[in-house]
N, CA, C and O atoms as CSV, one atom per row, in Angstrom:
chain,resi,resn,atom,element,x,y,z
A,1,MET,N,N,110.067,104.711,71.257
A,1,MET,CA,C,109.938,105.989,71.926
A,1,MET,C,C,111.316,106.604,72.046
A,1,MET,O,O,112.242,105.971,72.552
A,2,LYS,N,N,111.455,107.809,71.594
A,2,LYS,CA,C,112.723,108.509,71.658
A,2,LYS,C,C,112.819,109.248,72.989
A,2,LYS,O,O,111.902,109.970,73.379
A,3,ILE,N,N,113.945,109.058,73.681
A,3,ILE,CA,C,114.142,109.715,74.967
A,3,ILE,C,C,115.013,110.938,74.753
A,3,ILE,O,O,116.133,110.842,74.251
A,4,THR,N,N,114.487,112.084,75.139
A,4,THR,CA,C,115.196,113.343,74.996
A,4,THR,C,C,115.728,113.774,76.348
A,4,THR,O,O,114.987,113.744,77.330
A,5,PRO,N,N,116.996,114.176,76.431
A,5,PRO,CA,C,117.519,114.627,77.721
A,5,PRO,C,C,116.694,115.796,78.260
A,5,PRO,O,O,116.290,116.687,77.512
A,6,GLY,N,N,116.456,115.775,79.551
A,6,GLY,CA,C,115.714,116.857,80.189
A,6,GLY,C,C,114.224,116.607,80.284
A,6,GLY,O,O,113.529,117.268,81.056
A,7,LYS,N,N,113.720,115.646,79.496
A,7,LYS,CA,C,112.298,115.328,79.558
A,7,LYS,C,C,112.102,114.130,80.467
A,7,LYS,O,O,112.825,113.143,80.335
A,8,PRO,N,N,111.128,114.187,81.403
A,8,PRO,CA,C,110.892,113.020,82.256
A,8,PRO,C,C,110.252,111.893,81.456
A,8,PRO,O,O,109.481,112.137,80.529
A,9,LEU,N,N,110.575,110.670,81.819
A,9,LEU,CA,C,109.965,109.521,81.166
A,9,LEU,C,C,108.489,109.471,81.533
A,9,LEU,O,O,108.116,109.708,82.682
A,10,GLN,N,N,107.677,109.169,80.575
A,10,GLN,CA,C,106.247,109.105,80.814
A,10,GLN,C,C,105.921,107.867,81.644
A,10,GLN,O,O,106.356,106.764,81.314
A,11,GLY,N,N,105.158,108.047,82.716
A,11,GLY,CA,C,104.732,106.939,83.541
A,11,GLY,C,C,105.724,106.541,84.620
A,11,GLY,O,O,105.425,105.644,85.408
A,12,LEU,N,N,106.891,107.167,84.691
A,12,LEU,CA,C,107.859,106.836,85.720
A,12,LEU,C,C,107.401,107.439,87.027
A,12,LEU,O,O,107.161,108.644,87.106
A,13,ARG,N,N,107.278,106.623,88.046
A,13,ARG,CA,C,106.805,107.112,89.338
A,13,ARG,C,C,107.989,107.557,90.170
A,13,ARG,O,O,108.995,106.855,90.274
A,14,VAL,N,N,107.859,108.716,90.752
A,14,VAL,CA,C,108.963,109.321,91.483
A,14,VAL,C,C,108.497,109.668,92.887
A,14,VAL,O,O,107.374,110.127,93.090
A,15,SER,N,N,109.384,109.438,93.855
A,15,SER,CA,C,109.061,109.770,95.241
A,15,SER,C,C,109.125,111.280,95.431
A,15,SER,O,O,109.636,111.982,94.559
A,16,PRO,N,N,108.622,111.794,96.544
A,16,PRO,CA,C,108.705,113.230,96.802
A,16,PRO,C,C,110.138,113.751,96.807
A,16,PRO,O,O,110.366,114.933,96.550
A,17,SER,N,N,111.112,112.876,97.100
A,17,SER,CA,C,112.511,113.310,97.095
A,17,SER,C,C,113.083,113.350,95.682
A,17,SER,O,O,114.211,113.804,95.491
A,18,GLY,N,N,112.326,112.882,94.689
A,18,GLY,CA,C,112.780,112.937,93.311
A,18,GLY,C,C,113.411,111.643,92.817
A,18,GLY,O,O,113.800,111.564,91.651
A,19,LYS,N,N,113.526,110.627,93.666
A,19,LYS,CA,C,114.126,109.356,93.267
A,19,LYS,C,C,113.041,108.412,92.768
A,19,LYS,O,O,111.949,108.385,93.336
A,20,PRO,N,N,113.313,107.632,91.716
A,20,PRO,CA,C,112.314,106.678,91.239
A,20,PRO,C,C,112.095,105.568,92.264
A,20,PRO,O,O,113.033,105.136,92.934
A,21,PHE,N,N,110.859,105.115,92.376
A,21,PHE,CA,C,110.551,103.989,93.246
A,21,PHE,C,C,111.028,102.711,92.582
A,21,PHE,O,O,111.041,102.615,91.354
A,22,GLN,N,N,111.417,101.735,93.378
A,22,GLN,CA,C,111.779,100.429,92.846
A,22,GLN,C,C,110.521,99.613,92.660
A,22,GLN,O,O,109.568,99.735,93.429
A,23,GLY,N,N,110.522,98.785,91.643
A,23,GLY,CA,C,109.430,97.834,91.475
A,23,GLY,C,C,108.281,98.312,90.614
A,23,GLY,O,O,107.349,97.543,90.378
A,24,PHE,N,N,108.302,99.544,90.134
A,24,PHE,CA,C,107.224,100.035,89.288
A,24,PHE,C,C,107.620,99.914,87.827
A,24,PHE,O,O,108.791,100.077,87.485
A,25,ARG,N,N,106.679,99.635,86.985
A,25,ARG,CA,C,106.935,99.437,85.569
A,25,ARG,C,C,106.300,100.521,84.699
A,25,ARG,O,O,106.219,100.354,83.482
A,26,GLY,N,N,105.852,101.618,85.286
A,26,GLY,CA,C,105.306,102.716,84.496
A,26,GLY,C,C,103.925,102.440,83.944
A,26,GLY,O,O,103.613,102.889,82.841
A,27,ARG,N,N,103.092,101.724,84.663
A,27,ARG,CA,C,101.756,101.399,84.168
A,27,ARG,C,C,100.732,102.476,84.472
A,27,ARG,O,O,99.577,102.347,84.064
A,28,GLY,N,N,101.106,103.514,85.161
A,28,GLY,CA,C,100.144,104.542,85.519
A,28,GLY,C,C,99.404,104.170,86.779
A,28,GLY,O,O,99.646,103.115,87.366
A,29,ARG,N,N,98.502,105.034,87.194
A,29,ARG,CA,C,97.756,104.789,88.428
A,29,ARG,C,C,96.728,103.707,88.229
A,29,ARG,O,O,96.008,103.689,87.230
A,30,SER,N,N,96.665,102.824,89.165
A,30,SER,CA,C,95.658,101.780,89.161
A,30,SER,C,C,94.485,102.252,90.016
A,30,SER,O,O,94.704,102.760,91.116
A,31,PRO,N,N,93.242,102.100,89.544
A,31,PRO,CA,C,92.121,102.545,90.360
A,31,PRO,C,C,92.030,101.800,91.683
A,31,PRO,O,O,91.475,102.320,92.651
A,32,ARG,N,N,92.572,100.578,91.734
A,32,ARG,CA,C,92.554,99.806,92.979
A,32,ARG,C,C,93.529,100.354,94.000
A,32,ARG,O,O,93.268,100.318,95.202
A,33,CYS,N,N,94.650,100.859,93.520
A,33,CYS,CA,C,95.690,101.297,94.448
A,33,CYS,C,C,95.500,102.736,94.902
A,33,CYS,O,O,95.855,103.067,96.033
A,34,GLY,N,N,94.959,103.592,94.068
A,34,GLY,CA,C,94.725,104.977,94.454
A,34,GLY,C,C,96.008,105.690,94.831
A,34,GLY,O,O,97.088,105.116,94.694
A,35,GLY,N,N,95.922,106.910,95.296
A,35,GLY,CA,C,97.087,107.634,95.772
A,35,GLY,C,C,97.943,108.169,94.646
A,35,GLY,O,O,97.523,108.234,93.491
A,36,THR,N,N,99.157,108.550,95.014
A,36,THR,CA,C,100.037,109.214,94.065
A,36,THR,C,C,101.121,108.313,93.518
A,36,THR,O,O,101.975,108.787,92.767
A,37,GLY,N,N,101.128,107.034,93.860
A,37,GLY,CA,C,102.103,106.125,93.274
A,37,GLY,C,C,103.254,105.786,94.186
A,37,GLY,O,O,104.253,105.240,93.719
A,38,GLY,N,N,103.160,106.085,95.466
A,38,GLY,CA,C,104.235,105.744,96.388
A,38,GLY,C,C,104.270,104.251,96.649
A,38,GLY,O,O,103.317,103.533,96.348
A,39,ALA,N,N,105.388,103.786,97.219
A,39,ALA,CA,C,105.525,102.361,97.492
A,39,ALA,C,C,104.480,101.891,98.485
A,39,ALA,O,O,104.156,100.704,98.519
A,40,ARG,N,N,103.951,102.780,99.283
A,40,ARG,CA,C,102.984,102.388,100.302
A,40,ARG,C,C,101.550,102.652,99.872
A,40,ARG,O,O,100.626,102.245,100.575
A,41,ASP,N,N,101.329,103.317,98.747
A,41,ASP,CA,C,99.971,103.624,98.319
A,41,ASP,C,C,99.209,102.351,98.003
A,41,ASP,O,O,99.728,101.458,97.333
A,42,GLY,N,N,97.988,102.269,98.479
A,42,GLY,CA,C,97.133,101.137,98.193
A,42,GLY,C,C,97.341,99.966,99.127
A,42,GLY,O,O,96.508,99.061,99.176
A,43,ALA,N,N,98.436,99.963,99.869
A,43,ALA,CA,C,98.671,98.874,100.811
A,43,ALA,C,C,97.796,99.114,102.030
A,43,ALA,O,O,97.914,100.134,102.710
A,44,GLU,N,N,96.923,98.163,102.292
A,44,GLU,CA,C,96.032,98.231,103.440
A,44,GLU,C,C,96.232,96.967,104.251
A,44,GLU,O,O,96.811,96.004,103.750
A,45,PRO,N,N,95.770,96.945,105.490
A,45,PRO,CA,C,95.995,95.763,106.327
A,45,PRO,C,C,95.545,94.448,105.693
A,45,PRO,O,O,96.204,93.424,105.875
A,46,HIS,N,N,94.441,94.458,104.959
A,46,HIS,CA,C,93.927,93.209,104.400
A,46,HIS,C,C,94.650,92.762,103.137
A,46,HIS,O,O,94.514,91.605,102.741
A,47,ASN,N,N,95.417,93.645,102.488
A,47,ASN,CA,C,96.097,93.243,101.252
A,47,ASN,C,C,97.593,93.565,101.256
A,47,ASN,O,O,98.194,93.709,100.191
A,48,LEU,N,N,98.184,93.677,102.413
A,48,LEU,CA,C,99.607,94.035,102.509
A,48,LEU,C,C,100.506,93.031,101.795
A,48,LEU,O,O,101.509,93.421,101.197
A,49,LEU,N,N,100.167,91.755,101.849
A,49,LEU,CA,C,101.024,90.734,101.253
A,49,LEU,C,C,101.076,90.824,99.733
A,49,LEU,O,O,101.993,90.271,99.126
A,50,GLN,N,N,100.129,91.498,99.103
A,50,GLN,CA,C,100.125,91.637,97.652
A,50,GLN,C,C,100.750,92.954,97.195
A,50,GLN,O,O,100.623,93.322,96.027
A,51,HIS,N,N,101.412,93.656,98.087
A,51,HIS,CA,C,102.004,94.941,97.732
A,51,HIS,C,C,103.498,94.951,97.963
A,51,HIS,O,O,104.055,94.082,98.633
A,52,GLU,N,N,104.124,95.947,97.396
A,52,GLU,CA,C,105.557,96.173,97.551
A,52,GLU,C,C,105.860,96.543,99.000
A,52,GLU,O,O,105.191,97.400,99.578
A,53,LEU,N,N,106.866,95.899,99.585
A,53,LEU,CA,C,107.244,96.189,100.967
A,53,LEU,C,C,108.340,97.240,101.054
A,53,LEU,O,O,108.535,97.853,102.104
A,54,ILE,N,N,109.059,97.450,99.953
A,54,ILE,CA,C,110.158,98.418,99.962
A,54,ILE,C,C,109.599,99.806,100.236
A,54,ILE,O,O,108.659,100.255,99.580
A,55,GLY,N,N,110.192,100.473,101.211
A,55,GLY,CA,C,109.760,101.816,101.586
A,55,GLY,C,C,108.913,101.847,102.846
A,55,GLY,O,O,108.673,102.921,103.398
A,56,LEU,N,N,108.456,100.692,103.312
A,56,LEU,CA,C,107.634,100.652,104.518
A,56,LEU,C,C,108.506,100.675,105.769
A,56,LEU,O,O,109.608,100.127,105.777
A,57,ARG,N,N,108.008,101.309,106.818
A,57,ARG,CA,C,108.655,101.257,108.131
A,57,ARG,C,C,108.377,99.880,108.724
A,57,ARG,O,O,107.286,99.335,108.557
A,58,ILE,N,N,109.365,99.323,109.416
A,58,ILE,CA,C,109.234,97.974,109.946
A,58,ILE,C,C,109.819,97.900,111.346
A,58,ILE,O,O,110.770,98.607,111.679
A,59,ASN,N,N,109.233,97.035,112.154
A,59,ASN,CA,C,109.722,96.759,113.498
A,59,ASN,C,C,109.694,95.242,113.672
A,59,ASN,O,O,108.692,94.598,113.360
A,60,VAL,N,N,110.794,94.669,114.171
A,60,VAL,CA,C,110.846,93.231,114.422
A,60,VAL,C,C,110.292,93.015,115.827
A,60,VAL,O,O,110.940,93.345,116.820
A,61,GLU,N,N,109.081,92.456,115.897
A,61,GLU,CA,C,108.427,92.281,117.190
A,61,GLU,C,C,108.933,91.024,117.907
A,61,GLU,O,O,109.309,91.080,119.078
A,62,GLU,N,N,108.940,89.900,117.201
A,62,GLU,CA,C,109.391,88.627,117.771
A,62,GLU,C,C,110.406,88.010,116.834
A,62,GLU,O,O,110.281,88.104,115.613
A,63,SER,N,N,111.419,87.373,117.419
A,63,SER,CA,C,112.430,86.723,116.615
A,63,SER,C,C,113.058,85.590,117.401
A,63,SER,O,O,113.168,85.657,118.625
A,64,SER,N,N,113.472,84.546,116.690
A,64,SER,CA,C,114.201,83.464,117.335
A,64,SER,C,C,115.618,83.929,117.694
A,64,SER,O,O,116.273,83.329,118.546
A,65,ASN,N,N,116.083,84.992,117.047
A,65,ASN,CA,C,117.380,85.592,117.339
A,65,ASN,C,C,117.132,86.816,118.232
A,65,ASN,O,O,116.570,87.812,117.776
A,66,SER,N,N,117.545,86.743,119.484
A,66,SER,CA,C,117.240,87.819,120.436
A,66,SER,C,C,117.876,89.156,120.057
A,66,SER,O,O,117.397,90.198,120.505
A,67,THR,N,N,118.930,89.162,119.254
A,67,THR,CA,C,119.563,90.436,118.871
A,67,THR,C,C,118.727,91.208,117.856
A,67,THR,O,O,118.929,92.409,117.672
A,68,LEU,N,N,117.790,90.530,117.196
A,68,LEU,CA,C,116.950,91.204,116.195
A,68,LEU,C,C,115.674,91.790,116.788
A,68,LEU,O,O,115.048,92.648,116.166
A,69,ARG,N,N,115.278,91.348,117.974
A,69,ARG,CA,C,114.038,91.845,118.584
A,69,ARG,C,C,114.123,93.337,118.823
A,69,ARG,O,O,115.113,93.838,119.355
A,70,GLY,N,N,113.077,94.042,118.424
A,70,GLY,CA,C,113.017,95.480,118.629
A,70,GLY,C,C,113.722,96.296,117.558
A,70,GLY,O,O,113.712,97.526,117.620
A,71,LEU,N,N,114.329,95.646,116.583
A,71,LEU,CA,C,115.024,96.357,115.510
A,71,LEU,C,C,114.010,97.112,114.658
A,71,LEU,O,O,112.994,96.544,114.259
A,72,GLU,N,N,114.275,98.382,114.374
A,72,GLU,CA,C,113.368,99.217,113.579
A,72,GLU,C,C,114.121,99.824,112.419
A,72,GLU,O,O,115.340,99.991,112.468
A,73,GLY,N,N,113.382,100.154,111.372
A,73,GLY,CA,C,113.991,100.817,110.222
A,73,GLY,C,C,113.039,100.838,109.050
A,73,GLY,O,O,111.829,100.677,109.211
A,74,THR,N,N,113.602,101.042,107.857
A,74,THR,CA,C,112.846,101.104,106.622
A,74,THR,C,C,113.323,99.987,105.712
A,74,THR,O,O,114.527,99.772,105.569
A,75,VAL,N,N,112.383,99.268,105.090
A,75,VAL,CA,C,112.747,98.197,104.161
A,75,VAL,C,C,113.347,98.841,102.914
A,75,VAL,O,O,112.701,99.662,102.263
A,76,ILE,N,N,114.592,98.464,102.582
A,76,ILE,CA,C,115.235,99.026,101.387
A,76,ILE,C,C,115.400,97.996,100.286
A,76,ILE,O,O,115.618,98.356,99.129
A,77,ASP,N,N,115.299,96.705,100.633
A,77,ASP,CA,C,115.396,95.660,99.621
A,77,ASP,C,C,114.777,94.385,100.183
A,77,ASP,O,O,114.582,94.241,101.390
A,78,GLU,N,N,114.476,93.463,99.269
A,78,GLU,CA,C,113.831,92.222,99.673
A,78,GLU,C,C,114.279,91.114,98.743
A,78,GLU,O,O,114.309,91.289,97.525
A,79,THR,N,N,114.625,89.976,99.314
A,79,THR,CA,C,114.920,88.783,98.525
A,79,THR,C,C,113.903,87.719,98.911
A,79,THR,O,O,112.950,87.998,99.639
A,80,ARG,N,N,114.108,86.501,98.423
A,80,ARG,CA,C,113.154,85.440,98.712
A,80,ARG,C,C,113.053,85.171,100.212
A,80,ARG,O,O,111.954,84.999,100.739
A,81,ASN,N,N,114.185,85.135,100.896
A,81,ASN,CA,C,114.210,84.753,102.303
A,81,ASN,C,C,114.581,85.874,103.259
A,81,ASN,O,O,114.527,85.672,104.472
A,82,MET,N,N,114.953,87.045,102.765
A,82,MET,CA,C,115.475,88.106,103.631
A,82,MET,C,C,114.794,89.443,103.355
A,82,MET,O,O,114.372,89.735,102.236
A,83,LEU,N,N,114.702,90.242,104.414
A,83,LEU,CA,C,114.351,91.652,104.296
A,83,LEU,C,C,115.605,92.431,104.675
A,83,LEU,O,O,116.255,92.115,105.671
A,84,ILE,N,N,115.944,93.433,103.895
A,84,ILE,CA,C,117.097,94.267,104.198
A,84,ILE,C,C,116.560,95.625,104.616
A,84,ILE,O,O,115.892,96.314,103.845
A,85,ILE,N,N,116.867,95.996,105.857
A,85,ILE,CA,C,116.347,97.257,106.371
A,85,ILE,C,C,117.496,98.199,106.691
A,85,ILE,O,O,118.624,97.779,106.949
A,86,GLU,N,N,117.173,99.481,106.664
A,86,GLU,CA,C,118.143,100.517,107.023
A,86,GLU,C,C,117.617,101.187,108.287
A,86,GLU,O,O,116.496,101.696,108.311
A,87,ASN,N,N,118.442,101.182,109.344
A,87,ASN,CA,C,118.004,101.793,110.596
A,87,ASN,C,C,118.351,103.277,110.610
A,87,ASN,O,O,118.871,103.801,109.625
A,88,GLU,N,N,118.068,103.955,111.716
A,88,GLU,CA,C,118.270,105.400,111.807
A,88,GLU,C,C,119.744,105.797,111.673
A,88,GLU,O,O,120.048,106.918,111.267
A,89,GLN,N,N,120.654,104.885,112.011
A,89,GLN,CA,C,122.084,105.173,111.895
A,89,GLN,C,C,122.604,104.873,110.488
A,89,GLN,O,O,123.815,104.870,110.267
A,90,LYS,N,N,121.703,104.621,109.536
A,90,LYS,CA,C,122.029,104.327,108.136
A,90,LYS,C,C,122.800,103.021,107.982
A,90,LYS,O,O,123.543,102.853,107.015
A,91,ASN,N,N,122.633,102.092,108.925
A,91,ASN,CA,C,123.235,100.766,108.823
A,91,ASN,C,C,122.231,99.820,108.195
A,91,ASN,O,O,121.046,99.853,108.525
A,92,GLU,N,N,122.707,98.973,107.286
A,92,GLU,CA,C,121.847,97.970,106.674
A,92,GLU,C,C,121.896,96.691,107.498
A,92,GLU,O,O,122.967,96.239,107.904
A,93,LYS,N,N,120.733,96.121,107.736
A,93,LYS,CA,C,120.615,94.873,108.484
A,93,LYS,C,C,119.827,93.883,107.639
A,93,LYS,O,O,118.787,94.225,107.075
A,94,LYS,N,N,120.328,92.655,107.557
A,94,LYS,CA,C,119.621,91.593,106.846
A,94,LYS,C,C,118.887,90.744,107.874
A,94,LYS,O,O,119.480,90.233,108.824
A,95,ILE,N,N,117.587,90.606,107.663
A,95,ILE,CA,C,116.743,89.885,108.608
A,95,ILE,C,C,116.029,88.767,107.857
A,95,ILE,O,O,115.369,89.025,106.850
A,96,PRO,N,N,116.153,87.526,108.335
A,96,PRO,CA,C,115.413,86.443,107.679
A,96,PRO,C,C,113.911,86.616,107.887
A,96,PRO,O,O,113.474,87.044,108.955
A,97,LYS,N,N,113.133,86.286,106.876
A,97,LYS,CA,C,111.674,86.396,106.983
A,97,LYS,C,C,111.124,85.290,107.889
A,97,LYS,O,O,110.290,85.547,108.757
A,98,ALA,N,N,111.594,84.071,107.678
A,98,ALA,CA,C,111.072,82.919,108.434
A,98,ALA,C,C,111.484,83.019,109.897
A,98,ALA,O,O,112.612,83.391,110.219
A,99,GLY,N,N,110.552,82.679,110.767
A,99,GLY,CA,C,110.838,82.646,112.191
A,99,GLY,C,C,110.726,83.982,112.893
A,99,GLY,O,O,111.050,84.073,114.077
A,100,ASN,N,N,110.282,85.011,112.215
A,100,ASN,CA,C,110.136,86.337,112.810
A,100,ASN,C,C,108.705,86.833,112.666
A,100,ASN,O,O,107.961,86.381,111.795
A,101,ILE,N,N,108.334,87.762,113.526
A,101,ILE,CA,C,107.051,88.454,113.406
A,101,ILE,C,C,107.367,89.936,113.265
A,101,ILE,O,O,108.077,90.511,114.090
A,102,PHE,N,N,106.829,90.550,112.207
A,102,PHE,CA,C,107.113,91.940,111.883
A,102,PHE,C,C,105.875,92.811,112.089
A,102,PHE,O,O,104.744,92.341,111.971
A,103,ILE,N,N,106.107,94.077,112.395
A,103,ILE,CA,C,105.044,95.073,112.402
A,103,ILE,C,C,105.398,96.091,111.327
A,103,ILE,O,O,106.423,96.766,111.416
A,104,PHE,N,N,104.543,96.198,110.306
A,104,PHE,CA,C,104.724,97.162,109.225
A,104,PHE,C,C,103.845,98.368,109.511
A,104,PHE,O,O,102.706,98.221,109.954
A,105,GLU,N,N,104.368,99.554,109.261
A,105,GLU,CA,C,103.588,100.777,109.427
A,105,GLU,C,C,103.197,101.300,108.053
A,105,GLU,O,O,104.055,101.602,107.223
A,106,LEU,N,N,101.895,101.403,107.823
A,106,LEU,CA,C,101.362,101.888,106.557
A,106,LEU,C,C,101.096,103.385,106.653
A,106,LEU,O,O,101.313,104.001,107.696
A,107,ASN,N,N,100.624,103.959,105.552
A,107,ASN,CA,C,100.244,105.376,105.560
A,107,ASN,C,C,99.203,105.619,106.629
A,107,ASN,O,O,98.349,104.769,106.878
A,108,GLY,N,N,99.269,106.760,107.252
A,108,GLY,CA,C,98.301,107.100,108.280
A,108,GLY,C,C,98.613,106.473,109.617
A,108,GLY,O,O,97.802,106.560,110.539
A,109,GLY,N,N,99.766,105.842,109.750
A,109,GLY,CA,C,100.165,105.276,111.030
A,109,GLY,C,C,99.534,103.937,111.361
A,109,GLY,O,O,99.674,103.458,112.486
A,110,VAL,N,N,98.841,103.317,110.409
A,110,VAL,CA,C,98.234,102.015,110.649
A,110,VAL,C,C,99.339,100.974,110.750
A,110,VAL,O,O,100.220,100.913,109.893
A,111,GLN,N,N,99.292,100.158,111.793
A,111,GLN,CA,C,100.300,99.129,111.991
A,111,GLN,C,C,99.696,97.757,111.747
A,111,GLN,O,O,98.583,97.465,112.185
A,112,VAL,N,N,100.460,96.904,111.028
A,112,VAL,CA,C,99.991,95.575,110.663
A,112,VAL,C,C,101.027,94.551,111.124
A,112,VAL,O,O,102.209,94.668,110.800
A,113,ARG,N,N,100.584,93.557,111.873
A,113,ARG,CA,C,101.474,92.486,112.337
A,113,ARG,C,C,101.413,91.348,111.318
A,113,ARG,O,O,100.333,90.883,110.954
A,114,VAL,N,N,102.598,90.902,110.861
A,114,VAL,CA,C,102.682,89.856,109.844
A,114,VAL,C,C,103.702,88.811,110.284
A,114,VAL,O,O,104.807,89.154,110.705
A,115,LYS,N,N,103.330,87.543,110.187
A,115,LYS,CA,C,104.291,86.472,110.417
A,115,LYS,C,C,105.204,86.385,109.201
A,115,LYS,O,O,104.737,86.331,108.063
A,116,GLY,N,N,106.476,86.371,109.446
A,116,GLY,CA,C,107.453,86.347,108.358
A,116,GLY,C,C,107.330,85.127,107.468
A,116,GLY,O,O,107.681,85.187,106.289
A,117,ASP,N,N,106.835,84.014,108.012
A,117,ASP,CA,C,106.668,82.799,107.216
A,117,ASP,C,C,105.715,83.026,106.038
A,117,ASP,O,O,105.845,82.370,105.004
A,118,ARG,N,N,104.776,83.934,106.186
A,118,ARG,CA,C,103.833,84.234,105.098
A,118,ARG,C,C,104.465,85.080,104.004
A,118,ARG,O,O,103.925,85.176,102.902
A,119,LEU,N,N,105.617,85.699,104.304
A,119,LEU,CA,C,106.305,86.541,103.334
A,119,LEU,C,C,107.335,85.778,102.513
A,119,LEU,O,O,107.837,86.300,101.518
A,120,VAL,N,N,107.658,84.545,102.916
A,120,VAL,CA,C,108.733,83.802,102.257
A,120,VAL,C,C,108.309,83.410,100.849
A,120,VAL,O,O,107.539,82.468,100.661
A,121,SER,N,N,108.810,84.125,99.885
A,121,SER,CA,C,108.690,83.859,98.454
A,121,SER,C,C,109.348,85.033,97.748
A,121,SER,O,O,109.611,86.073,98.352
A,122,ARG,N,N,109.603,84.854,96.483
A,122,ARG,CA,C,110.186,85.965,95.736
A,122,ARG,C,C,109.160,87.093,95.688
A,122,ARG,O,O,107.968,86.835,95.523
A,123,PRO,N,N,109.608,88.339,95.829
A,123,PRO,CA,C,108.656,89.465,95.870
A,123,PRO,C,C,107.735,89.511,94.654
A,123,PRO,O,O,106.542,89.785,94.782
A,124,GLU,N,N,108.294,89.243,93.477
A,124,GLU,CA,C,107.462,89.319,92.260
A,124,GLU,C,C,106.409,88.218,92.234
A,124,GLU,O,O,105.331,88.420,91.674
A,125,ASP,N,N,106.690,87.064,92.823
A,125,ASP,CA,C,105.697,85.994,92.882
A,125,ASP,C,C,104.648,86.256,93.947
A,125,ASP,O,O,103.471,85.952,93.749
A,126,ARG,N,N,105.060,86.813,95.068
A,126,ARG,CA,C,104.108,87.108,96.152
A,126,ARG,C,C,103.107,88.164,95.718
A,126,ARG,O,O,101.934,88.094,96.085
A,127,ILE,N,N,103.550,89.131,94.950
A,127,ILE,CA,C,102.670,90.205,94.486
A,127,ILE,C,C,101.619,89.659,93.514
A,127,ILE,O,O,100.491,90.151,93.487
A,128,LYS,N,N,101.977,88.651,92.717
A,128,LYS,CA,C,101.049,88.069,91.749
A,128,LYS,C,C,99.929,87.272,92.403
A,128,LYS,O,O,98.841,87.165,91.838
A,129,LYS,N,N,100.178,86.706,93.592
A,129,LYS,CA,C,99.200,85.824,94.247
A,129,LYS,C,C,97.918,86.545,94.567
A,129,LYS,O,O,96.994,85.947,95.119
């Protein structure tokens, strides 16, 4: 496929701000996921663990580290053991998944409580499960 400057790549999913979403491979819309292709589209309370977490609003409800309790922000990256969130002051915070309880906010304001121990795995492997 020849890429011409000025032409958008076919199948590239872009956020409303014009930036490409992370984690998409240009497969087009899936009938299961519905929506317009956002990082939060298709994520519902019963299948949150099989979806991309990047872009979701998050709140640390319980933590073994008292300084992390009540921390809020947006997930900007994820590793096997950590969630990296950006708070309102544009500061990045690294939060371990294990030992914490998170509240994720989905589209429509639906909130889902998840034990961080269930999130511990590489994102690409967790999505396949």
